[in-house]
N, C-alpha and C positions, 0 to 999 in steps of 0.2 A: 505494502500501500503506500502511495507517492505522499506528499507534501500537499500536494490540491488536491486530492480526493478525500484527504482529513480533515483538507479545510473547507471543503466540500461539507461535510460532514458535520463542522464545528458551527459553518454558517444554519445548517437545518438546525443545530438545538439549538442556537442561538433566539430563533423563531420561534421551536417549539413550545422553549418556554415563557418567548414575550404573550405568545399567545393565550397558553393553559391563565399567565397572570394579570395581563391587561387584558384579556379575555373578560374575566367576571368583571371587572375595574369598569368597563363598556357597559357591559351588560348594568350594573347598580347605578350609572349616571342614567342608562337607557330611561331604566324603570322610576327614578327619580320621581320626576313630578305624579307620577301614576300609581306609585305605593304611598308614597308621604302625603295624607289628608291631612296635616297640619306643619306647623314649622317644624314643634318640636321633633316629630316622626321623622322629620325629608334632615334634620340634624342626625337625630342616630344614622338613619340610612348612610349620610355619607360617612359620620366616623365609623363606617363600617370598612373604607378604605382608607379612609385619611391617613394613617401611616402606612400605607402602601403606595399608594398608585404615584408617587414619583418615582421611587422604585424599579415597580413595576415596567414604567419606558426609560430605563434604563440599559433594558435586553435589547429592545430596537434601539438604540444609539449607539451598542457595543455591534453589533451585528451591524446596522451601517457601515460601522468603521472596521471593519471583519471583512467585508464584501469592500471596502475603500482600498484598503492592504493588501489584500490578498488578490482580486479577480481587476482592476483599476479599471478592466474594458468595462466586465456588465455596470459595474456603479456608474460611469461616465453614460453606457448607451438608456439603461432604466431611469436615471434621474433628469436626463436631456429627453426624453420620448414620452415619459410621465412626470412632464413636468407642472405641468398644469394639472393633476390628478394631485401630484403630492404637496404642491401648494396651498391646495385646499385643505388638504388634511393637518397640513402644519397648523394653518391656520383654525383649523377647528382644533389642534390639540393645547394650542397656546391660550386661546381665548376659555377652553375646561378649565385650563391652570389658574389661570384670573380670575373664574367662576368661585373655585374650592376658597382663596385669600379673599377676594371681597365680597362674597353673598350677608355676611356676617357684620360687616361692614355697617349695616342699618338698619333699625330694626323695622323698618316701613313694609310691608306687606309685597308692596309691589314692587319693592326694590331686590325682595328676595326673590316672587315668584321668575322674577322675572333671568335671573341670574339660574335660578335652579332650568329656566328651559336653554340657558347657553350649557349649563351641562351635559342638558339632554343633547342637543345637538353635537357641539361638541364631541359625546363621545359615541353618538353612530351616525357623522358621517365618516368617522376612520371604521367605525366598523364595517360599515357596507364598501367602504373604498379597497380593504384589504383586501375584499373577500374580490372586490375586480383587478385588485393587481394580481392577486395571486390565474384567478384566473387566462387571465389574458398572457402573463406566462407558458402555460401548460397549452396552450392553446394558440401561440404565434400571435407576432404582431410583423408588422413589414421594415425588414430591417435588409441594411442592402452589403454591397462587399466592404463596407470597409469599418461595417458595426454600426454607422448609422441608422438611430432611426429618422424612415421618412413619412409615416402616418402623422393622424392629428388628434387630437383629444377625443375626438367623435369617433375614429376607429377604437378606440377602449371601451367606448357605451352599445360592443353588442350584447343580441341579448343573453348566448351563451356567458359573458363577463358577469352581464346585473343579476343574473341567477345565482353564479357564486356569489357577490356580494349579498342578496338572499340569505344565503346560508350561512353565510361567517354576522352575519346579523343577527340572523334568529339564533343559529346556536352559540351568539355569547350573551344574547340579553335573557338564554337558558340558562348559559351557565351563572350569570348573575344572580337571576331570581334561585337559585337551587345554591352556590353563596350567601344571597340573605338570611335563608331558614336555616343555616349553622351558626349566623352570627346574631341573633335577636331577637325576639322575645315576645308574647304577647300577639298587639293585633297586626302589628306589621308582621311578624311569624307565618301566620294564621294567611295573611294576604301574598305576601312571600310565595305562600304551599300553594294555591287556589293559580295565583296567575302561572309557576312554574308549570301545573300540569296542563293550564290550557296551549300554553305554549309547546309542548310534547310530541305533538302526533303534529301540526300544519313543520318543524323546522323538522323530522322526521321524514316528512311525504315533499317536504323541497329536496331533501338534501339525497330520497331515492332520484329525485326528480337529474337531478344533475349527476348524477352519477351515470344514469342513460345516456344524458344530454352527451357525457364526453366520451360514452365512445362512439359518436358520433361526429362530434368537433375534434380531439383529437388525437393522439397517436401513445398515449402513457398504459394504457393495457392493448395495447396491438403486441402479435403472438401471444396471450396469453386468456383468446377466447373466452368464453361464458365466467371464466375465474377471473378476478380484475384483482389477484396476491394475496399476501399473508393481512398486509397493513388496513390496505380497506376492509375485508372483511374485518379485523380485529374493530375499527371503531364504529361499523354498519350493526356489529351486534352489542357493542356496549349504548350504540343512542338509541336500541330497541330494548335495553335494557333500561332501560331512566322513567319509562314509565313504568315499571312493574315495582320499580324501589320507591322512584315516589305514594305507588298503589300502598303498597305494603308500609307508609310514613320510615324508610329508611335516607334519610335525606343525604346523609354522611357518603354512602354507597352511590346514590344518586351523582354527587358533586365529584366523586371519582371516575363516575362512567361520563359525563358527557368533557371530563378532561382523557380520559382518554378519548372517547374522539377526536379533544381536538388536535394532541399527541398524537394520533397515527393519521389522523387525515393530512397531515402536515409531511409529516413521514411519506403518504402515500403521492405527495404531489412531486417531493425534493425527490422521491425514487423514480418522478415516472420523468421526471429532467432528467436526471443524471446519462449521461458525464455534463448534458448539456446546462444551459446559466438562462437563454434565451433563446429562444427557437426562435429565429426565420419564416415570416410565414412567405415571404416572396421567394426566397430561395432555399431550401434545407440547406443545402452545402455551406449557407453564410449563417448557420448558428452560430450563437457563443458558445462555448464553452470550457470547464477548465481549465483549459491547458493555453487554449489561445486568446483566454481571457484574466490571465491571471500574471500574476508578479512574478520577477526572478526566486528561484532555486533560493537564496541568500536572502532576499526577504521573508520569506516564507518560514527560512528556518528560525530566524531572530524572530518574527513572530510567534515559534510557535515555540520558544524559550521563554518570551515573555509570559503568551494566554496559561503556559501549564504552572508561572508561578501566585498570577495575581484572579483566575479565573476561579480556584478550589477558595481564595480568601474570600471572593465577591460571593461566593455560595455559604460558603460558613456566614457571614455580616446576616444577606438574608431570610436564610434558613431560620438564624437568632432572634430577625425580629417577627419576625411571624410566630416563633414561640411564647417571646414579650408578650404581644399581641391578641393574644386566641382567643380571651374571654369574651361571653356575647356581651350585645352592647343595649340597654334598653333605655326606656324611659326614665326610670329610675339612676340611671350612669351619672355621673358627672360628666357633661359633654362641654366640650373647649369650643369658643365659639370666635 
């Protein structure tokens, strides 16, 4: 196994961590205006992710940095081709972060309600766009022989990619709803359970439609026949089991299953790409791969040493923060404003 493969795997792992952790962050933000019937309830909901949301976003920054350093041509083509979409995502993330800080600076109900809806949009837009982006990566986008994206913004808004966006939006929302059942009490907990049960079936149907559509629109299942491979099967069985565990009121296992769905769905996407990182719909021979888009062996070697030292430290620290803030939050808790 060479360094190019190792760094492709590491980028995949970083995106897995990001989608798993930031997925329930997005879901909580999306559900905030609907589950929070009053200001106290909304404060409880925000505080469930308060200690973690910014740390979870570090996974994205690290993944972007890893792509920039290990596969600079991939970074250049993707960030130039997806520029407007990524700009919209960045704006959404910025106003979302502002909302967490500013909503409690004034006691006016209108002020707080406005920021709560900004949190909603700041969570929903990235949740949707990530699915659109990943769907376009496996479907293919116009790339010429110089590794230059030749399409426009609306090339990215094709039916397949939009369905992919609905997959990530619905799955993250379900993930967030179940997370709230583990972090809240009383009426908020019961409302989160109700929302999770209602979301499970539509989410499962959307995922099934996307997998079927992928057989016709992409080549990630080519050569496998009706068997999509181990990772997609695990993801599918996991999302099916979510409804079963919710019915048994075993929300902890339901959260594990949505997590497994996200993890193995991400593995399926990157496995389908490998050894490519961006597929050219203009000419498959012009696709970017882990070899023609990578940095030098020396650069990859130095990065490997740095990653070997610092990645375990980051993992240990973040695990510790989740342990420290593991308790449920209720209306009776001492809430930070």
